[in-house]
Rosetta silent file (secondary structure, phi, psi, omega in degrees, C-alpha in Angstrom):
SEQUENCE: MGTDDAWVVRRRVVAHPRLRLFCFPYAGGGATVYRDWPRLVPPDVEVCAIQPPGRESRLGEDGFTRMHDLLPPLAEAIDGLLDVPYVTFGHSLGALVGFELARHLRRVGGPLPQQLLVSGRRPPHMPGDHDPIHKMDDDHLLETVLELNGTSPEIRQHPELLEFALPLLRADFAISETYSYVPEPPLPCPITAFSGASDPHVTRSEAAAWAEHTSGGFGLRMLPGDHFFLTTAQGQLLAEISDLLTQLGPGDGPAIR
SCORE:     score description
SCORE:     0.000 S_00000001
   1 L     0.000  156.400 -177.149  -65.976   54.148  -41.181 S_00000001
   2 L  -140.068 -139.805  177.972  -64.657   57.673  -40.549 S_00000001
   3 L  -118.022  136.231  177.030  -63.034   59.773  -37.851 S_00000001
   4 L  -104.139  105.980 -177.852  -64.522   60.149  -34.376 S_00000001
   5 L   -65.220  -12.974  175.702  -63.611   63.514  -32.987 S_00000001
   6 L   -75.385  -28.527 -179.282  -64.362   62.403  -29.434 S_00000001
   7 L   -82.677  -31.671 -167.137  -61.466   59.947  -29.779 S_00000001
   8 E  -123.182  118.825  177.489  -58.993   62.137  -31.688 S_00000001
   9 E  -105.478  123.706  177.837  -57.799   65.626  -30.666 S_00000001
  10 L  -122.709  101.263 -178.818  -55.956   67.586  -33.285 S_00000001
  11 L   -74.362  -20.581  178.575  -54.738   70.935  -31.966 S_00000001
  12 L  -138.041  102.637  179.418  -53.092   71.844  -35.306 S_00000001
  13 L   -83.117  128.679  177.015  -54.868   70.447  -38.385 S_00000001
  14 L   -99.648  127.740 -175.052  -52.430   70.114  -41.316 S_00000001
  15 L   -57.827  -50.823 -175.277  -54.055   70.538  -44.725 S_00000001
  16 L  -131.752   72.387 -174.683  -51.924   67.995  -46.515 S_00000001
  17 L   -64.558  142.032  169.680  -49.892   66.064  -43.900 S_00000001
  18 L   -76.160  -35.585  178.933  -46.922   63.983  -44.978 S_00000001
  19 E  -145.173  151.514  166.922  -47.425   61.899  -41.876 S_00000001
  20 E  -111.626  140.213  178.661  -49.799   61.549  -38.982 S_00000001
  21 E  -115.266  108.249  179.943  -48.530   60.813  -35.528 S_00000001
  22 E   -90.487  129.104 -175.697  -51.043   59.079  -33.264 S_00000001
  23 E  -117.687  126.715 -172.671  -50.271   59.459  -29.594 S_00000001
  24 E  -113.090  130.782 -173.928  -51.643   57.196  -26.872 S_00000001
  25 L   -74.822  160.559  172.783  -51.699   58.341  -23.192 S_00000001
  26 L   -80.640  174.604 -177.096  -50.373   56.531  -20.119 S_00000001
  27 L   -59.638  128.089  178.424  -52.776   55.234  -17.405 S_00000001
  28 L    88.783  -12.439 -176.567  -54.845   58.136  -16.063 S_00000001
  29 L   -95.882  170.600 -177.027  -53.742   60.462  -18.838 S_00000001
  30 L  -137.152 -166.079 -176.155  -55.591   62.056  -21.683 S_00000001
  31 H   -65.391  -23.124 -179.769  -54.974   64.006  -24.901 S_00000001
  32 H   -67.488  -15.593  172.729  -53.575   67.024  -23.042 S_00000001
  33 H   -52.510  -32.425 -172.544  -50.478   64.982  -22.337 S_00000001
  34 H  -109.453   18.978 -176.021  -49.548   65.739  -25.977 S_00000001
  35 L   -57.781  -32.743 -178.212  -50.753   69.365  -26.082 S_00000001
  36 L   -90.774   -5.142 -171.107  -47.377   70.860  -26.855 S_00000001
  37 H   -67.355  -37.185 -174.743  -46.322   68.239  -29.410 S_00000001
  38 H   -60.691  -25.570  178.813  -47.755   69.865  -32.592 S_00000001
  39 H   -90.039   -2.819 -171.821  -45.364   72.803  -32.363 S_00000001
  40 L  -113.830    0.501  176.717  -42.362   70.559  -31.573 S_00000001
  41 L  -110.956  167.274  178.177  -42.623   68.126  -34.538 S_00000001
  42 L   -53.633  145.975 -172.504  -42.008   68.877  -38.276 S_00000001
  43 L   -68.924  -16.834  178.259  -44.782   71.153  -39.620 S_00000001
  44 L   -94.195   17.331  175.624  -45.938   68.564  -42.164 S_00000001
  45 E  -109.857  124.266 -179.392  -46.658   66.048  -39.430 S_00000001
  46 E   -98.719  121.749 -177.040  -50.143   66.185  -37.959 S_00000001
  47 E   -86.960  123.229  175.936  -50.316   65.113  -34.258 S_00000001
  48 E  -114.500  100.959 -176.445  -53.451   63.117  -33.375 S_00000001
  49 E   -88.375  128.379 -175.590  -53.736   62.735  -29.636 S_00000001
  50 E   -82.174  134.812 -178.233  -55.972   59.882  -28.622 S_00000001
  51 L  -120.955   89.653  176.293  -58.667   60.673  -26.001 S_00000001
  52 L   -65.472  157.649  178.075  -60.079   57.406  -24.575 S_00000001
  53 L   -61.811  151.818  175.683  -63.368   57.536  -22.717 S_00000001
  54 L    99.689    9.429 -174.930  -63.474   58.458  -19.082 S_00000001
  55 L  -150.019  156.021  173.313  -61.206   61.518  -19.026 S_00000001
  56 H    42.896 -114.515  177.895  -61.043   65.181  -19.881 S_00000001
  57 H   -71.998   -2.351  178.989  -63.626   65.954  -22.606 S_00000001
  58 H  -121.152   31.559 -171.807  -65.085   62.439  -22.167 S_00000001
  59 L   -59.106  -31.395 -179.443  -65.311   62.536  -18.393 S_00000001
  60 L   -81.255    1.310 -175.394  -68.914   61.267  -18.213 S_00000001
  61 L   -98.349  154.383  174.287  -68.189   58.081  -20.139 S_00000001
  62 L   -77.904  133.491  178.340  -67.171   54.768  -18.690 S_00000001
  63 L   -75.846  159.527  171.964  -63.536   53.816  -19.261 S_00000001
  64 L   -76.928  149.357  174.674  -62.471   50.496  -20.794 S_00000001
  65 L  -120.786   -2.155  179.193  -61.007   47.838  -18.482 S_00000001
  66 L  -136.279  139.902 -179.103  -59.912   45.221  -21.065 S_00000001
  67 H   -59.371  -41.787 -171.337  -57.661   45.602  -24.088 S_00000001
  68 H   -72.603  -17.153  175.274  -59.814   43.444  -26.319 S_00000001
  69 H   -83.843  -26.194 -176.452  -62.812   45.708  -25.705 S_00000001
  70 H   -76.024  -39.321 -169.028  -60.792   48.881  -26.373 S_00000001
  71 H   -61.115  -48.750 -176.678  -59.252   47.930  -29.716 S_00000001
  72 H   -60.867  -48.307  177.167  -62.214   47.669  -32.141 S_00000001
  73 H   -63.810  -31.219  178.225  -63.802   51.049  -31.305 S_00000001
  74 H   -64.886  -48.562  178.234  -60.372   52.688  -31.297 S_00000001
  75 H   -59.987  -40.666  179.403  -59.550   51.280  -34.771 S_00000001
  76 H   -66.870  -40.486 -177.723  -62.918   52.389  -36.052 S_00000001
  77 H   -62.574  -31.885 -175.795  -62.506   55.954  -34.610 S_00000001
  78 H  -101.720   -1.704 -174.500  -59.223   56.541  -36.422 S_00000001
  79 H   -54.264  -38.498 -179.085  -60.011   54.771  -39.666 S_00000001
  80 H   -64.692  -19.590 -179.547  -60.760   57.996  -41.547 S_00000001
  81 H   -96.204    2.925  179.511  -57.287   59.338  -40.693 S_00000001
  82 L   -90.713   19.527  179.148  -55.367   56.321  -42.067 S_00000001
  83 L   -83.764   -4.869  171.411  -55.467   57.695  -45.575 S_00000001
  84 L  -128.088  161.604  177.527  -51.892   58.916  -45.281 S_00000001
  85 L   -55.095  147.485 -176.510  -48.784   57.245  -43.815 S_00000001
  86 E  -144.782  163.277  178.059  -48.709   57.268  -40.031 S_00000001
  87 E  -129.838  150.704  175.026  -46.576   56.607  -36.993 S_00000001
  88 E  -120.545  143.655  172.842  -47.760   55.687  -33.503 S_00000001
  89 E  -132.045  138.849  176.793  -46.342   56.706  -30.128 S_00000001
  90 E  -147.707  139.944  178.573  -47.401   55.525  -26.714 S_00000001
  91 E  -112.261  131.143  177.229  -46.020   55.861  -23.229 S_00000001
  92 L    63.241 -119.381  175.497  -46.436   53.156  -20.590 S_00000001
  93 H   -53.477  -37.895 -177.218  -49.963   51.794  -21.083 S_00000001
  94 H   -64.162  -30.813  172.532  -50.091   53.759  -24.298 S_00000001
  95 H   -58.769  -41.409  178.377  -47.110   51.743  -25.642 S_00000001
  96 H   -69.401  -41.628  177.362  -49.025   48.568  -25.187 S_00000001
  97 H   -60.642  -43.857  178.105  -52.132   50.027  -26.761 S_00000001
  98 H   -59.684  -43.882  178.325  -50.152   51.157  -29.773 S_00000001
  99 H   -61.307  -49.033 -175.219  -48.601   47.761  -30.159 S_00000001
 100 H   -74.399  -28.249  175.362  -51.859   45.824  -29.885 S_00000001
 101 H   -64.734  -42.781  177.483  -53.661   48.303  -32.187 S_00000001
 102 H   -59.758  -45.309  176.204  -51.078   47.578  -34.906 S_00000001
 103 H   -63.924  -37.530  177.413  -51.605   43.853  -34.466 S_00000001
 104 H   -65.331  -42.808  178.735  -55.388   44.322  -34.567 S_00000001
 105 H   -64.593  -36.375  176.612  -55.147   46.308  -37.751 S_00000001
 106 H   -62.619  -38.790 -173.586  -52.913   43.557  -39.299 S_00000001
 107 H   -71.553  -36.255 -177.329  -55.511   40.927  -38.380 S_00000001
 108 H   -97.421    7.148  176.740  -58.392   42.882  -39.981 S_00000001
 109 L    83.175   19.955 -177.199  -56.442   44.010  -43.051 S_00000001
 110 L   -89.110  168.246 -179.851  -55.954   47.628  -42.137 S_00000001
 111 L   -68.543  136.868  179.489  -52.911   49.825  -42.924 S_00000001
 112 L   -93.238  155.745 -179.395  -49.972   49.368  -40.620 S_00000001
 113 L   -69.007  153.315  172.348  -47.874   52.224  -39.179 S_00000001
 114 L   -70.850  -28.224  177.266  -44.620   53.118  -40.846 S_00000001
 115 E  -157.036  145.884  179.140  -43.007   52.975  -37.439 S_00000001
 116 E  -110.412  123.641  178.052  -44.083   52.073  -33.893 S_00000001
 117 E  -109.956  118.882 -176.718  -42.647   54.276  -31.166 S_00000001
 118 E  -118.055  143.768 -172.750  -42.881   52.723  -27.620 S_00000001
 119 E  -146.878  135.418  174.504  -41.934   54.475  -24.485 S_00000001
 120 L    57.976   41.464 -178.062  -41.549   53.673  -20.792 S_00000001
 121 L  -151.351  141.978  171.048  -42.843   50.105  -21.028 S_00000001
 122 L   -68.205  153.406  177.150  -41.579   46.580  -20.879 S_00000001
 123 L   -64.030  157.546 -170.672  -42.293   44.575  -24.043 S_00000001
 124 L   -63.397  -24.605 -179.412  -45.590   42.736  -24.015 S_00000001
 125 L   -79.690   -6.279 -179.566  -44.134   39.304  -23.509 S_00000001
 126 L  -112.096   93.020 -176.113  -42.526   40.434  -20.229 S_00000001
 127 L   -63.401  161.525  178.647  -45.307   40.934  -17.593 S_00000001
 128 L   -69.949  161.623 -178.289  -44.927   43.365  -14.734 S_00000001
 129 L  -113.820   19.149 -178.310  -43.532   42.192  -11.398 S_00000001
 130 L  -111.927  163.396  174.627  -45.689   44.239   -9.022 S_00000001
 131 L   -59.272  143.289 -179.069  -48.965   43.597   -7.194 S_00000001
 132 L   -59.136  113.445 -175.706  -52.022   44.451   -9.336 S_00000001
 133 H   -68.427  -30.315 -175.665  -52.555   48.162   -8.793 S_00000001
 134 H   -71.401  -11.866 -179.724  -56.230   48.029  -10.039 S_00000001
 135 H   -97.677   -6.706 -178.491  -57.078   45.746   -7.148 S_00000001
 136 L   -72.654  156.689  171.504  -55.665   48.023   -4.419 S_00000001
 137 L   -69.412  168.595 -174.659  -57.903   50.133   -2.196 S_00000001
 138 H   -54.114  -44.515 -177.679  -58.083   53.835   -3.014 S_00000001
 139 H   -65.161  -46.038 -179.630  -55.416   54.915   -0.594 S_00000001
 140 H   -67.636  -39.723  177.826  -52.803   52.345   -1.698 S_00000001
 141 H   -58.128  -46.583  177.678  -53.653   52.963   -5.362 S_00000001
 142 H   -58.517  -49.155 -176.308  -53.056   56.694   -4.939 S_00000001
 143 H   -64.187  -38.568  175.122  -49.743   56.228   -3.162 S_00000001
 144 H   -63.116  -39.930  176.916  -48.502   53.839   -5.751 S_00000001
 145 H   -62.991  -46.126 -177.947  -49.395   56.216   -8.603 S_00000001
 146 H   -62.780  -32.945  175.742  -47.743   59.109   -6.794 S_00000001
 147 L   -61.240  -23.642 -178.940  -44.522   57.059   -6.442 S_00000001
 148 L   -80.443   -8.542  174.328  -44.276   57.000  -10.257 S_00000001
 149 L    71.861   19.060 -179.171  -43.823   60.824  -10.257 S_00000001
 150 L  -100.260  -10.375 -174.189  -46.457   61.355  -12.907 S_00000001
 151 L  -127.876  137.369  178.249  -49.138   62.879  -10.674 S_00000001
 152 L   -69.548  133.113  175.911  -48.794   65.902   -8.378 S_00000001
 153 H   -58.705  -19.970  178.800  -49.054   65.154   -4.679 S_00000001
 154 H   -62.546  -15.570  179.942  -51.351   68.177   -4.438 S_00000001
 155 H   -62.678  -23.772  176.330  -54.149   66.021   -5.837 S_00000001
 156 H   -60.168  -24.563 -176.075  -54.574   64.735   -2.228 S_00000001
 157 H   -88.819    2.215 -176.923  -55.956   68.193   -1.409 S_00000001
 158 L  -127.822   85.166 -175.383  -58.642   68.001   -4.032 S_00000001
 159 H   -64.572  -25.569  177.802  -61.211   65.341   -3.193 S_00000001
 160 H   -69.766  -30.624  175.002  -63.379   66.416   -6.142 S_00000001
 161 H   -76.723  -36.503  177.830  -60.557   65.494   -8.510 S_00000001
 162 H   -64.530  -32.179  179.669  -59.867   62.208   -6.746 S_00000001
 163 H   -58.629  -35.993  179.055  -63.540   61.265   -7.216 S_00000001
 164 H   -93.129  -32.513 -171.741  -62.906   61.150  -10.955 S_00000001
 165 H   -73.086  -42.289 -174.260  -59.195   60.268  -11.088 S_00000001
 166 H   -63.360  -45.054  177.966  -59.272   57.092   -9.020 S_00000001
 167 H   -66.079  -32.577  176.466  -61.887   55.171  -11.029 S_00000001
 168 H   -66.888  -43.736  179.491  -60.082   56.188  -14.219 S_00000001
 169 H   -65.657  -42.635 -179.622  -56.708   55.033  -12.928 S_00000001
 170 H   -58.677  -44.720 -179.953  -58.253   51.783  -11.693 S_00000001
 171 H   -63.809  -45.943 -179.354  -59.804   51.154  -15.182 S_00000001
 172 H   -66.989  -38.227  176.070  -56.630   51.912  -16.979 S_00000001
 173 H   -67.768  -27.496  176.076  -54.427   49.798  -14.787 S_00000001
 174 H   -64.514  -40.118  177.828  -56.992   47.015  -15.282 S_00000001
 175 H   -60.674  -46.296 -175.996  -56.362   47.112  -19.049 S_00000001
 176 H   -70.957  -43.323 -170.412  -52.619   46.744  -18.450 S_00000001
 177 H   -84.516  -14.598  177.398  -52.722   44.184  -15.581 S_00000001
 178 L   -99.202   -4.384 -179.483  -55.331   41.856  -17.048 S_00000001
 179 L   -63.402  133.157  177.398  -53.581   41.907  -20.467 S_00000001
 180 L  -123.365  116.239  178.537  -52.333   38.478  -21.612 S_00000001
 181 L   -66.414  131.664  177.140  -49.832   38.384  -24.418 S_00000001
 182 L  -113.362  115.591 -177.651  -50.670   36.114  -27.287 S_00000001
 183 L   -61.314  135.491  173.147  -47.721   35.326  -29.619 S_00000001
 184 L  -139.051  164.638  174.675  -48.041   36.403  -33.249 S_00000001
 185 L   -54.645  149.180  179.555  -45.396   36.926  -35.990 S_00000001
 186 L   -58.101  149.891  174.863  -43.262   40.051  -35.491 S_00000001
 187 E   -69.423  145.943 -178.703  -44.643   43.246  -36.995 S_00000001
 188 L   -78.621  -15.534 -179.835  -43.067   44.354  -40.340 S_00000001
 189 L   -80.375  145.349  175.668  -42.889   47.959  -39.182 S_00000001
 190 L   -65.857  155.032  176.940  -39.685   49.119  -37.353 S_00000001
 191 E  -122.741  134.620  169.466  -39.951   49.751  -33.645 S_00000001
 192 E  -118.027  125.399 -176.639  -38.082   52.411  -31.710 S_00000001
 193 E  -107.095  137.527  174.783  -38.161   52.093  -27.927 S_00000001
 194 E  -118.550  139.921 -178.389  -37.522   55.026  -25.554 S_00000001
 195 E  -149.407  147.391 -178.806  -36.712   54.548  -21.895 S_00000001
 196 E   -80.558  131.215 -178.178  -35.685   56.566  -18.898 S_00000001
 197 L   -59.481  -25.933 -176.935  -32.163   55.866  -17.683 S_00000001
 198 L  -111.112   16.495 -178.890  -33.410   56.055  -14.074 S_00000001
 199 L   -72.074  115.024  177.828  -36.754   54.275  -14.575 S_00000001
 200 L   -70.799  -12.398 -173.758  -37.059   51.696  -11.770 S_00000001
 201 L  -100.929  -18.226  178.359  -39.778   49.876  -13.651 S_00000001
 202 L  -139.023  118.295 -179.306  -38.049   49.283  -17.010 S_00000001
 203 L   -84.243  169.007  178.459  -34.387   48.386  -17.366 S_00000001
 204 H   -63.340  -44.015 -179.053  -32.306   48.967  -20.463 S_00000001
 205 H   -66.421  -34.912  177.372  -32.253   45.261  -21.273 S_00000001
 206 H   -69.512  -41.308  175.297  -36.040   45.034  -20.897 S_00000001
 207 H   -59.307  -40.713 -176.300  -36.578   48.007  -23.217 S_00000001
 208 H   -66.424  -22.303 -175.871  -34.192   46.395  -25.690 S_00000001
 209 H   -71.249   -8.932  171.074  -36.330   43.175  -25.692 S_00000001
 210 H   -59.941  -20.916 -178.811  -38.928   45.077  -27.842 S_00000001
 211 H   -60.000  -24.729  179.393  -36.681   44.054  -30.753 S_00000001
 212 H   -65.012  -14.746 -170.817  -38.332   40.630  -30.648 S_00000001
 213 H  -105.727   16.437  178.165  -41.577   42.161  -31.958 S_00000001
 214 E  -141.910  143.167  167.168  -40.373   43.568  -35.243 S_00000001
 215 L  -104.588    5.081 -171.625  -38.865   42.228  -38.514 S_00000001
 216 L  -111.403   11.791  178.493  -38.395   45.730  -39.812 S_00000001
 217 L   110.138  147.938 -177.766  -35.521   47.081  -37.659 S_00000001
 218 E  -139.337  144.343  174.425  -35.192   48.214  -34.120 S_00000001
 219 E  -136.812  148.637  179.212  -33.726   51.136  -32.219 S_00000001
 220 E  -123.241  130.443  173.667  -33.308   51.978  -28.511 S_00000001
 221 E  -124.296  120.898  179.732  -33.015   55.493  -27.156 S_00000001
 222 E   -98.019  126.472 -178.216  -32.156   56.021  -23.498 S_00000001
 223 E  -119.333  156.349  179.315  -33.104   59.485  -22.068 S_00000001
 224 L   -67.906  143.088  175.843  -32.411   61.080  -18.733 S_00000001
 225 L   124.113  174.049 -177.890  -35.093   60.698  -16.104 S_00000001
 226 L   -93.399 -147.744 -175.030  -37.341   58.201  -14.398 S_00000001
 227 L   -65.509  -25.019  178.749  -40.553   56.643  -15.546 S_00000001
 228 L  -104.960   39.511  169.299  -41.934   60.099  -16.538 S_00000001
 229 H   -59.414  -20.107  176.725  -39.054   61.288  -18.657 S_00000001
 230 H   -52.114  -33.553 -178.632  -41.856   61.894  -21.163 S_00000001
 231 H   -97.286  -50.498 -173.637  -42.389   65.155  -19.230 S_00000001
 232 H   -69.914  -30.299 -179.102  -38.981   65.947  -17.663 S_00000001
 233 L  -116.882   38.090 -175.189  -36.986   65.247  -20.920 S_00000001
 234 H   -62.287  -42.378 -178.737  -39.757   66.340  -23.342 S_00000001
 235 H   -62.758  -43.983  178.906  -37.445   68.544  -25.442 S_00000001
 236 H   -71.536  -33.755  175.669  -34.902   65.837  -26.015 S_00000001
 237 H   -61.301  -50.907 -179.367  -37.594   63.258  -26.599 S_00000001
 238 H   -64.902  -31.533  172.488  -39.273   65.382  -29.203 S_00000001
 239 H   -65.063  -40.096  173.787  -36.006   66.143  -30.935 S_00000001
 240 H   -59.500  -49.918 -177.535  -35.366   62.372  -31.219 S_00000001
 241 H   -65.201  -40.697 -178.255  -38.859   61.753  -32.517 S_00000001
 242 H   -66.311  -35.240  173.665  -38.646   64.595  -34.986 S_00000001
 243 H   -62.035  -40.067 -178.877  -35.439   63.205  -36.433 S_00000001
 244 H   -67.210  -41.735 -176.100  -37.080   59.848  -36.873 S_00000001
 245 H   -68.108  -37.867 -178.223  -40.160   61.460  -38.536 S_00000001
 246 H   -66.774  -30.984 -177.017  -38.011   63.601  -40.852 S_00000001
 247 H   -75.423  -17.582 -179.019  -36.207   60.486  -42.078 S_00000001
 248 L   -83.523  131.465  177.534  -39.490   58.822  -43.134 S_00000001
 249 L  -106.179  167.148 -176.888  -40.609   59.419  -46.641 S_00000001
 250 L   -55.239  -28.711 -176.765  -44.082   58.901  -48.195 S_00000001
 251 L   -97.340   -1.049  179.514  -43.043   55.504  -49.577 S_00000001
 252 L   -72.495  150.322  168.105  -41.372   54.160  -46.453 S_00000001
 253 L    79.173  178.706 -170.813  -42.732   51.439  -44.292 S_00000001
 254 L  -102.714   30.098 -170.821  -45.613   48.949  -44.606 S_00000001
 255 L   -83.113   71.798  179.429  -48.529   51.369  -44.345 S_00000001
 256 L  -129.929  157.595  176.040  -50.676   49.699  -47.052 S_00000001
 257 L   -93.156    0.000    0.000  -54.068   47.986  -47.028 S_00000001
């Protein structure tokens, strides 16, 4: 197995990275969510933004609708980049994908991340309390997504964009909303959870419950903003992440085969 450039976008290739940071997008998002990150993390960290099918450079492909279908090809696509220690970051749906990818790699004997960074998401054993978004009609789906503040209301004026955006959103929300947590032993890698202080969908206590999924140490960082503090508090978030990455050395963590 190797590296699939369709899946992994590297805007700044580092010749000899100390760490790689794999970043997973939220529902409806793509690799451009993380376009500014390479210049905001330590220079010896290579940012690898994941580009799932159905968006941006992969617009003509069908998106996945189930987590168990997504994980094997994703793991295969990044296998060639797991030759150095790595950390994962995911926001909202991306946090769940990063978590389940680590568990998938453990099951198949792959290298685990040195640290798991999860953002804007309840822990996997705590399901959402809203009606399934992926089952809504187009109008209700769009209104619900706009209420999260991650999509510009101007998209209503661009039917050509909605033609592509709505099926992608529906597929991504289906991954999240059909997901069923299966208990496994806690991961040995530390977990740090990030949450917006004003996020109506994730409370502080819910974010803190990610601690149940690690035996390697846990941290919680509350940042100003709502569900999309990823954008509005990007500078502070990247400062926090950079501090964590700087503290990690080549021998830290469980990243071994």
